[in-house]
VOGU-3710 file (C-alpha; in Angstrom, 3 decimals, decimal comma):
1> mslysdklig> 1,976/-22,986/-28,096  1,749/-21,379/-31,546  -0,725/-18,872/-30,122  1,932/-17,879/-27,598  4,766/-17,591/-30,090  2,588/-15,681/-32,535  2,103/-12,924/-29,946  5,742/-12,507/-28,928  7,334/-9,155/-29,731  10,438/-7,276/-28,652
11> vgaalskvks> 10,445/-4,226/-26,429  11,012/-1,963/-29,439  7,892/-3,271/-31,115  5,974/-2,863/-27,851  7,070/0,771/-27,579  5,966/1,361/-31,162  2,372/0,766/-30,024  2,480/3,906/-27,828  0,898/7,006/-29,399  0,750/10,637/-28,334
21> gdtivvglga> -2,100/11,224/-25,897  -2,235/7,588/-24,747  -3,062/6,540/-21,207  -0,957/3,582/-20,084  -1,709/1,639/-16,889  1,115/-0,483/-15,460  1,284/-3,115/-12,719  1,762/-2,192/-9,056  5,012/-2,638/-7,146  6,823/-5,806/-8,136
31> aeprvflgal> 4,270/-6,358/-10,939  5,545/-3,371/-12,923  6,906/-4,032/-16,437  10,539/-3,146/-15,835  11,831/-3,698/-19,373  9,094/-1,602/-20,978  9,312/1,220/-18,423  13,102/1,166/-18,474  13,060/1,924/-22,193  10,008/4,178/-22,377
41> htiadrvinv> 12,100/7,357/-22,441  13,640/6,289/-25,775  10,455/7,295/-27,617  10,260/10,731/-25,981  11,212/12,383/-29,275  8,122/11,099/-31,095  5,300/11,277/-28,477  3,725/13,982/-26,339  1,197/13,955/-23,516  1,420/10,256/-22,657
51> tvttclpmld> 0,097/9,483/-19,157  1,484/6,510/-17,235  -0,836/5,514/-14,390  0,978/3,588/-11,690  1,030/2,684/-8,000  3,990/2,083/-5,681  6,548/1,980/-8,531  9,832/0,324/-7,635  11,829/1,394/-10,703  13,429/4,847/-10,805
61> avyfadpshk> 12,761/5,093/-14,527  14,253/7,781/-16,760  10,912/8,693/-18,366  9,727/10,409/-15,154  13,008/11,027/-13,302  14,539/13,125/-16,094  12,715/16,493/-16,287  13,617/16,878/-19,958  10,942/14,274/-20,773  8,132/16,302/-19,170
71> psftmagwfy> 6,437/17,205/-22,509  6,313/13,536/-23,442  5,282/11,780/-20,236  3,215/12,468/-17,143  3,045/9,987/-14,272  -0,283/9,769/-12,418  0,195/7,785/-9,219  -2,166/6,169/-6,723  0,680/5,870/-4,161  3,997/7,733/-4,042
81> tgamrqahkh> 7,432/6,248/-3,478  10,760/7,952/-2,782  11,604/8,261/-6,475  8,259/9,937/-7,153  8,731/12,360/-4,259  12,097/13,379/-5,672  10,753/13,845/-9,197  7,501/15,597/-8,227  9,264/18,973/-8,264  9,806/18,612/-12,023
91> gnitfipnhl> 6,065/19,022/-12,576  5,509/15,759/-14,437  3,994/13,731/-11,574  0,536/14,046/-10,064  -1,330/12,137/-7,365  -4,692/10,411/-7,784  -6,662/10,685/-4,502  -8,242/7,317/-3,784  -9,362/4,646/-1,394  -7,633/1,571/-2,709
101> hlaakkrlaf> -10,750/-0,567/-3,117  -12,205/2,078/-5,446  -8,972/3,050/-7,237  -9,733/1,140/-10,446  -13,460/1,835/-10,509  -13,135/5,579/-10,022  -10,207/5,951/-12,427  -12,167/4,110/-15,105  -15,029/6,552/-14,591  -12,580/9,233/-15,745
111> vrpniyigna> -10,465/7,539/-18,428  -10,069/4,150/-20,118  -6,541/2,836/-20,642  -5,268/2,639/-24,186  -2,591/0,206/-23,024  -2,264/-2,073/-20,007  1,145/-3,619/-19,368  2,479/-5,534/-16,368  4,465/-8,690/-15,766  3,132/-12,240/-15,558
121> slpdkhgyvs> 4,208/-15,819/-15,020  5,070/-18,280/-17,741  1,965/-19,778/-19,374  0,833/-23,176/-18,113  -0,120/-26,131/-20,292  -3,650/-24,724/-20,607  -2,446/-21,361/-21,909  -3,027/-19,376/-18,713  -0,594/-16,936/-17,131  -0,858/-15,560/-13,610
131> lgvsnvyekr> -0,549/-11,845/-12,925  1,602/-13,006/-10,043  2,191/-10,470/-7,322  -0,617/-7,933/-7,753  -4,323/-7,853/-8,481  -5,127/-4,492/-6,896  -6,449/-3,060/-10,165  -4,512/-4,964/-12,803  -7,085/-7,446/-14,054  -9,846/-4,822/-14,119
141> mlevadvvml> -7,674/-2,553/-16,226  -6,525/-5,381/-18,458  -10,123/-6,337/-19,233  -11,011/-2,897/-20,608  -7,725/-1,722/-22,161  -7,573/-1,254/-25,926  -4,225/-3,061/-26,051  -2,969/-5,623/-23,508  0,741/-6,381/-23,228  2,493/-8,577/-20,673
151> einphtprth> 6,138/-9,075/-19,821  6,425/-12,862/-19,420  8,962/-13,422/-16,666  10,071/-16,789/-15,215  10,729/-15,027/-11,882  7,065/-14,004/-11,512  5,381/-16,518/-9,201  2,245/-18,315/-10,292  -0,170/-17,271/-7,575  -3,730/-18,446/-7,021
161> gdlevhirdv> -6,927/-16,418/-6,768  -8,729/-14,606/-9,559  -5,754/-13,227/-11,474  -5,370/-15,871/-14,174  -5,427/-14,612/-17,774  -5,512/-16,746/-20,931  -2,983/-15,759/-23,569  -5,792/-15,428/-26,125  -6,856/-12,306/-24,162  -3,376/-10,774/-24,448
171> dymietdypl> -2,422/-8,850/-27,577  1,356/-8,894/-27,222  3,906/-10,578/-24,966  7,543/-9,707/-24,296  9,807/-12,448/-22,959  11,922/-11,093/-20,106  14,159/-12,469/-17,370  14,647/-10,143/-14,393  14,397/-10,776/-10,645  11,460/-9,088/-8,968
181> peipdappnd> 12,318/-6,053/-6,831  12,601/-6,800/-3,134  11,875/-4,942/0,084  14,450/-6,268/2,566  13,423/-7,205/6,089  14,897/-4,246/7,979  15,433/-5,038/11,672  12,948/-3,139/13,889  14,322/-0,443/16,180  13,473/-0,025/19,869
191> kdlkigrlia> 10,466/2,212/19,177  9,123/-0,247/16,619  9,427/-3,096/19,089  7,709/-1,180/21,889  4,816/-0,287/19,620  4,707/-3,815/18,229  4,418/-5,304/21,711  1,707/-2,826/22,731  -0,411/-3,761/19,721  0,302/-7,482/20,124
201> ehildgdciq> -1,233/-7,312/23,617  -4,571/-6,528/21,967  -4,391/-9,357/19,420  -6,073/-12,567/20,550  -5,784/-16,146/19,385  -8,000/-16,656/16,358  -7,950/-13,008/15,241  -7,757/-12,157/11,535  -5,124/-9,516/10,854  -4,191/-6,878/8,300
211> lgiggipnav> -0,777/-5,250/8,379  0,397/-2,191/6,510  3,857/-1,459/5,178  6,928/-0,396/7,181  8,944/-0,993/10,328  6,078/-0,816/12,811  3,872/-3,421/11,063  6,966/-5,622/10,719  7,566/-5,264/14,465  3,954/-6,229/15,144
221> aaslggkrdl> 4,445/-9,401/13,104  7,625/-10,139/15,051  5,678/-9,762/18,329  3,002/-12,316/17,476  5,063/-15,468/17,934  3,066/-16,580/20,973  -0,350/-16,328/19,287  -2,326/-19,214/17,810  -4,634/-19,757/14,849  -4,372/-16,252/13,425
231> gihtemftsg> -5,835/-15,518/9,998  -4,931/-13,163/7,181  -7,201/-10,806/5,253  -4,895/-8,030/4,160  -4,086/-5,627/1,372  -0,381/-6,481/1,250  1,021/-9,946/1,930  4,397/-9,497/3,615  7,502/-11,434/4,542  6,503/-11,147/8,207
241> mmqlikqgvi> 3,221/-12,918/7,476  5,109/-15,667/5,657  7,301/-16,224/8,708  4,242/-16,467/10,969  2,747/-19,100/8,655  5,996/-21,066/8,718  5,997/-20,837/12,529  2,447/-22,176/12,712  1,084/-18,934/14,205  -1,082/-18,180/11,170
251> tndkktlhrg> -3,285/-21,119/10,163  -6,391/-19,336/8,813  -8,442/-22,106/10,467  -10,647/-19,739/12,506  -11,592/-17,328/9,732  -15,258/-16,716/9,018  -14,577/-15,667/5,402  -12,382/-17,784/3,101  -11,431/-20,173/5,871  -8,093/-21,840/5,262
261> kavccfvlgt> -6,905/-19,114/2,876  -4,657/-16,105/3,445  -6,331/-13,402/1,348  -4,521/-10,381/-0,098  -4,470/-8,250/-3,240  -0,703/-7,837/-3,667  2,567/-9,391/-2,536  5,752/-7,424/-1,891  8,842/-8,436/0,057  11,833/-10,724/-0,287
271> qelyefvddn> 12,802/-13,390/-2,799  11,936/-15,946/-0,138  8,422/-14,529/-0,056  8,012/-14,738/-3,827  9,127/-18,370/-3,730  6,709/-19,049/-0,856  3,633/-17,751/-2,689  4,530/-19,531/-5,937  1,903/-22,203/-6,643  0,765/-21,991/-2,998
281> psiwvldggy> -2,979/-22,745/-2,912  -3,293/-21,401/0,641  -2,542/-17,847/-0,603  -5,265/-16,139/-2,614  -4,463/-12,925/-4,500  -7,908/-11,466/-5,195  -9,197/-8,264/-6,793  -8,437/-5,186/-4,692  -11,970/-3,924/-5,195  -13,125/-6,992/-3,275
291> vndpavigmn> -10,330/-7,554/-0,755  -10,316/-3,962/0,481  -14,059/-3,339/0,389  -14,938/-2,398/3,996  -18,162/-4,429/3,718  -16,133/-7,521/2,788  -13,494/-6,908/5,458  -16,281/-6,622/8,019  -17,395/-10,170/7,231  -14,285/-11,466/9,004
301> dnqvsinttl> -15,069/-11,861/12,700  -12,276/-10,575/14,959  -10,668/-8,570/12,163  -7,733/-6,418/13,302  -6,346/-3,619/11,120  -2,859/-2,218/11,821  -1,569/0,822/9,944  0,770/3,748/10,493  0,458/7,507/10,199  2,710/10,559/10,047
311> evdltgqccs> 0,813/12,939/12,327  -2,291/12,895/14,552  -4,080/15,956/15,885  -5,752/16,142/19,282  -9,189/15,431/17,805  -7,960/12,201/16,185  -7,474/13,270/12,566  -4,697/11,229/10,946  -2,434/12,607/8,246  -0,791/9,482/6,841
321> esigpmqysg> 0,290/10,536/3,364  1,614/14,089/3,238  3,944/16,471/5,027  1,884/19,607/4,920  0,759/19,843/1,289  3,670/17,745/-0,020  2,501/14,312/-1,109  4,592/11,664/0,640  2,827/8,336/0,040  -0,921/7,779/-0,344
331> tggqtdtavg> -4,152/6,903/1,393  -3,888/3,388/0,008  -6,077/1,018/1,962  -5,845/2,745/5,334  -9,442/3,922/5,457  -10,667/0,730/3,770  -9,113/-1,513/6,392  -9,672/0,705/9,446  -13,368/1,113/8,683  -13,749/-2,500/7,596
341> aqrakngrsf> -12,201/-3,857/10,790  -14,551/-1,803/12,936  -17,528/-3,193/11,032  -16,484/-6,714/12,013  -17,734/-8,584/15,039  -15,110/-7,931/17,762  -13,076/-5,966/15,198  -10,381/-3,434/16,109  -8,286/-0,889/14,237  -4,874/0,445/15,286
351> ialystalvt> -3,069/3,518/13,987  0,557/3,648/15,100  3,250/6,326/15,011  6,388/7,410/16,817  5,718/10,126/19,368  8,369/12,407/17,840  10,320/13,053/14,646  13,613/14,775/13,869  13,199/17,579/11,342  15,446/20,303/9,965
361> npvtktkeei> 14,694/23,791/11,235  14,322/25,960/8,086  15,970/28,943/9,818  18,850/27,398/11,777  19,300/24,393/9,425  19,794/22,217/12,493  17,897/19,083/13,482  15,237/19,437/16,131  12,753/17,055/17,692  9,055/17,746/17,220
371> skivpmlkpg> 5,924/16,041/18,502  3,926/13,969/16,004  0,855/14,361/18,187  -0,144/17,950/17,504  -2,960/20,351/18,400  -3,748/20,731/14,707  -2,320/19,269/11,531  0,189/21,228/9,452  -1,339/23,653/6,937  -2,219/21,730/3,794
381> aivslsrndv> -1,940/18,324/5,482  -4,082/15,580/3,962  -6,528/13,853/6,306  -6,107/10,203/5,333  -8,261/8,801/8,128  -11,118/10,892/9,456  -11,390/11,357/13,203  -14,783/9,693/12,864  -13,048/6,465/11,794  -10,190/6,275/14,319
391> dfvvteygav> -10,182/3,503/16,910  -6,894/2,857/18,783  -3,874/5,166/18,488  -0,501/3,808/19,602  2,934/5,328/20,248  5,886/3,899/22,128  4,295/5,451/25,252  1,038/3,539/25,123  -2,167/2,614/23,314  -5,394/4,598/23,764
401> alrgtsvrer> -8,899/3,853/22,529  -10,704/6,768/20,853  -13,797/4,952/19,589  -16,875/6,804/20,836  -14,931/9,431/22,777  -15,516/13,181/22,809  -12,943/15,697/21,630  -12,152/16,453/25,271  -11,564/12,791/26,050  -9,494/12,325/22,891
411> arrlieiahp> -7,250/15,267/23,699  -6,573/13,937/27,187  -5,847/10,426/25,995  -3,613/11,457/23,115  -1,597/13,756/25,352  -1,003/10,754/27,637  0,848/8,911/24,864  2,742/11,938/23,520  6,429/12,275/24,333  6,730/13,490/27,973
421> efrerlrqea> 8,662/16,599/26,934  5,710/17,847/24,864  2,761/16,939/27,089  2,503/20,182/29,031  2,737/22,307/25,892  0,057/20,165/24,257  -2,203/20,666/27,291  -1,758/24,420/27,060  -2,515/24,388/23,329  -5,528/22,118/23,863
431> vaygflpee> -6,930/24,669/26,305  -6,187/27,551/23,932  -8,063/25,808/21,101  -11,014/24,899/23,301  -10,375/21,153/23,260  -9,831/21,104/27,039  -11,333/23,345/29,733  -9,147/25,667/31,755  -8,129/24,100/35,034
//
């Protein structure tokens, strides 16, 4: 283990490797290097124009949250979180448009990382560490970075797949000891459960599923208890999927690609989930450029993709990542998985949303209910999923199939699953915009 001990440094020494103008890439979600990022702001007085490229960060770190550090650090993110939304107004955060399976490849076409840093498991007797809970872009970035640093953390699970790294390929290691951040299992509300049951009706025994993040996908998982022999090929491996495996609902025995394995490219959830994936050979954490490639997803017969959106217009365009021009989250793997599922034999894709939302009226400052099915998207809204790629759309009022339909047929079907109070107004607007004929 002399090779290991020879590469150990403290966080101060790690920070000393950062130079003005550097591009740093850090691990996604629970794979982020929390000790390094938590102290990054302490070198703000000696560096300028350092870019930290990240995705789904869990730590509300001072280096980007405090606007006084703007000259020193810029965060470039593939997927926004609440902390990033709050800090965006300071002008030191910018979004990287992407489809997740191409996030690493396209970013590398623009810039190579000077430093890669994420967390990893303890080394095994052969000198290998596991990148643990994410391989979306991490290993690709690590392989081309000028300097590779890892926070070695006993709480990082040793997962299987293609994310093993030998310590000889790591320049510096920092020994740490922090629990991984968790996303608690929030109980689904009535709307979530209604939508979950509607989608579950379309999922058959032996299907291979992908679930996104949030209450609705969690409700779908909770509605699948009566199914048999489901499989997993998904971007994110969740606590709900773990529970279905423990219940015997997910066996992966009927998969046509990687039979017997639940395939994902990152893991995020509870401590129970992290313990479940640790040294579990039935869970494969593979490169995001492979897992989320629509051509690969389409190799799974009976693939079902389930994602959520913020707003859908009457032609089927889905805005899933912004409120008007304000970046809210990211495209992530929504297009990857929706398109990939429809390429599969007997594949299906579902986009789910509540029929309404409560928003603050800018004039009266009071809360009012608005329809999330709209005649046209808000000005500046980002189209995350093209209307050409939409299959099923689901609200608490029903599920409608849009695959192969005309704009006229889409408008009629989407109005059917809008909140009843808004249906007549939507019909009138659909006529005014030429989506529906005058009656």
